[in-house]
Backbone as numpy.savetxt, mean C-alpha at the origin, in Angstrom:
# Nx Ny Nz CAx CAy CAz Cx Cy Cz
5.61 -10.46 12.17 4.27 -9.62 12.19 3.52 -10.24 10.92
2.36 -10.43 11.30 1.13 -10.98 10.24 1.40 -10.12 8.89
1.15 -10.65 7.78 0.83 -10.25 6.64 0.09 -9.19 6.43
-1.30 -9.45 7.02 -2.11 -8.06 6.87 -1.79 -6.96 7.81
-1.09 -7.42 8.51 -0.39 -6.30 9.30 0.64 -5.21 9.02
1.38 -5.85 8.31 2.23 -5.30 7.42 1.76 -4.42 6.16
0.77 -5.08 5.46 -0.01 -3.97 4.58 -0.79 -2.99 5.05
-1.30 -3.35 6.29 -1.99 -2.09 6.85 -1.32 -1.30 7.35
-0.22 -1.24 8.16 0.72 -0.19 8.73 1.25 0.47 7.32
1.86 -0.12 6.18 2.23 0.24 5.24 1.24 1.26 4.56
0.15 0.92 4.71 -0.95 1.70 3.73 -1.37 2.85 4.51
-1.46 2.70 5.86 -1.44 3.77 7.05 -0.50 4.96 6.74
0.87 4.36 6.74 1.95 5.39 6.53 1.95 6.27 5.44
1.41 5.36 4.34 1.32 6.27 2.79 0.21 7.13 2.89
-0.84 6.93 3.57 -2.01 7.74 3.88 -1.86 9.00 4.44
-0.73 8.97 5.16 -0.16 10.01 6.15 0.63 10.97 5.23
1.71 9.93 4.35 2.70 10.81 3.76 1.79 11.88 2.40
0.57 11.18 2.24 -0.31 12.21 1.33 -1.17 13.09 2.02
-1.72 12.58 2.94 -2.77 13.75 4.07 -1.76 14.87 4.48
-1.06 14.68 5.20 -0.16 15.59 5.94 0.26 16.97 4.85
0.94 16.71 3.78 1.28 17.53 2.71 -0.05 18.55 2.20
-1.24 17.47 1.96 -2.41 17.77 1.19 -2.93 19.11 2.47
-2.92 18.50 3.51 -3.71 19.39 4.57 -2.79 21.00 4.68
-1.53 20.77 4.65 -0.56 22.03 4.60 -0.57 22.87 3.36
-0.82 22.35 2.29 -1.06 23.07 1.19 -2.40 23.54 1.26
-3.63 23.09 1.69 -4.73 23.57 1.35 -4.75 24.67 2.81
-4.18 24.49 3.62 -4.14 25.72 4.83 -3.36 27.00 4.16
-2.28 26.91 3.32 -1.64 27.76 2.86 -2.46 28.35 2.06
-3.54 27.71 1.51 -4.19 28.40 0.41 -3.93 27.98 -1.20
-3.60 26.70 -1.48 -3.11 26.19 -2.93 -4.77 25.78 -3.19
-4.96 25.97 -4.66 -6.04 25.60 -5.10 -6.21 24.03 -4.73
-7.66 23.33 -4.75 -7.76 22.05 -4.22 -6.91 20.95 -5.51
-7.04 21.19 -6.23 -6.51 20.22 -7.35 -4.85 20.67 -7.54
-4.47 21.33 -7.54 -2.95 21.41 -7.24 -2.35 20.95 -6.11
-2.99 21.40 -4.95 -2.65 20.63 -3.56 -2.49 19.29 -3.86
-3.88 18.82 -4.14 -3.70 17.24 -4.55 -2.46 16.66 -5.42
-2.23 17.29 -6.47 -1.25 16.66 -7.26 0.09 16.71 -6.61
0.41 18.14 -5.85 1.80 18.36 -5.31 1.74 17.39 -4.07
0.87 17.10 -3.29 0.78 16.44 -2.24 1.06 14.67 -2.58
0.57 14.47 -3.78 0.66 13.25 -4.18 2.44 12.90 -4.79
2.93 13.70 -5.31 4.23 13.54 -5.63 4.84 13.94 -4.51
4.64 14.84 -3.67 5.26 14.74 -2.00 5.22 13.31 -1.29
4.13 12.67 -1.43 3.64 11.49 -0.91 4.49 10.09 -1.30
4.83 10.34 -3.04 5.48 9.30 -3.53 7.09 9.42 -3.13
7.43 10.50 -3.18 8.91 10.96 -2.80 9.35 10.44 -1.54
8.59 10.87 -0.36 8.54 10.40 0.68 8.43 8.93 1.05
7.79 8.19 0.23 7.60 6.66 0.39 8.75 6.26 -0.17
9.25 6.64 -1.17 10.44 6.18 -1.97 11.99 6.32 -0.89
11.95 7.59 -0.40 12.89 7.68 0.52 12.98 6.84 1.86
11.88 7.24 2.31 11.77 6.58 3.88 11.25 5.10 3.94
10.63 4.28 2.91 10.03 3.14 3.25 10.37 2.02 2.47
11.95 2.13 2.02 12.07 1.01 1.11 12.12 -0.40 1.44
12.23 -0.35 2.96 12.55 -1.74 3.75 10.99 -2.30 3.88
10.09 -1.19 4.21 8.57 -1.79 4.58 8.19 -2.00 3.04
8.34 -1.34 2.10 7.78 -1.87 0.91 8.14 -2.97 0.15
9.65 -3.76 0.47 9.88 -4.88 0.06 9.22 -5.99 1.10
8.59 -5.51 2.36 8.33 -6.47 3.60 6.74 -6.77 2.70
6.01 -5.65 2.68 4.84 -5.76 1.87 4.72 -6.39 0.71
5.65 -6.37 -0.34 5.58 -7.02 -1.54 6.12 -8.57 -0.81
6.69 -9.11 0.01 6.73 -10.44 0.24 5.86 -10.76 1.04
5.02 -9.91 1.63 3.54 -10.70 2.42 2.66 -10.50 1.13
2.50 -9.94 0.33 1.38 -9.96 -0.76 1.89 -11.29 -1.22
3.07 -11.66 -1.74 3.40 -12.92 -2.49 3.15 -13.88 -1.72
3.36 -13.71 -0.37 3.09 -15.16 0.54 1.51 -15.37 0.78
0.95 -14.28 0.32 -1.01 -14.31 0.47 -1.09 -15.04 -0.85
-0.53 -14.74 -2.23 -0.99 -15.22 -3.34 -0.97 -16.57 -3.22
0.25 -16.87 -2.91 0.84 -18.40 -2.68 -0.35 -19.39 -2.43
-0.92 -18.83 -0.95 -1.91 -19.54 -0.04 -3.28 -19.65 -0.93
-3.42 -18.23 -1.59 -4.60 -18.49 -2.29 -4.55 -19.26 -3.68
-3.66 -19.57 -4.17 -3.03 -20.40 -5.40 -3.43 -21.79 -5.13
-2.92 -22.21 -3.88 -3.03 -23.52 -3.68 -4.48 -24.14 -3.69
-4.86 -25.28 -4.56 -6.08 -25.80 -4.70 -6.51 -26.79 -3.41
-7.49 -26.82 -3.15 -8.11 -27.50 -2.01 -8.37 -29.06 -2.45
-8.97 -29.81 -1.55 -9.53 -30.97 -1.99 -10.38 -30.99 -2.76
-11.63 -30.23 -2.79 -12.81 -30.09 -3.72 -12.34 -29.55 -5.30
-11.50 -28.62 -5.21 -10.92 -28.21 -6.48 -10.36 -29.25 -7.34
-9.28 -30.06 -6.51 -8.82 -31.10 -7.13 -9.51 -32.18 -7.48
-10.71 -32.37 -6.76 -11.61 -33.32 -7.31 -12.46 -32.82 -8.53
-12.79 -31.72 -8.48 -13.55 -31.13 -9.69 -12.69 -30.98 -11.02
-11.41 -30.81 -10.65 -10.64 -30.69 -12.15 -10.32 -32.01 -12.56
-10.67 -33.31 -11.82 -10.38 -34.24 -12.47 -11.26 -34.75 -13.66
-12.41 -34.02 -13.48 -13.56 -34.06 -14.59 -13.90 -33.34 -15.37
């Protein structure tokens, strides 16, 4: 799987883990601020429990992308000589 695909899938799952509890709490009648805080905590806990492998893969993907961006091209090497 592509690095950007891993990041996108993980981000979408995290958004769902936040949006689903938020929607449920708002439908029940919670205050908007408290609902957002509680949904954030629930989303964090769900992510910690259900997404450890995906989090590791996304971390590796971000590392790979950083390595690619850190490598200097020909132009940068030429400019660094002066």
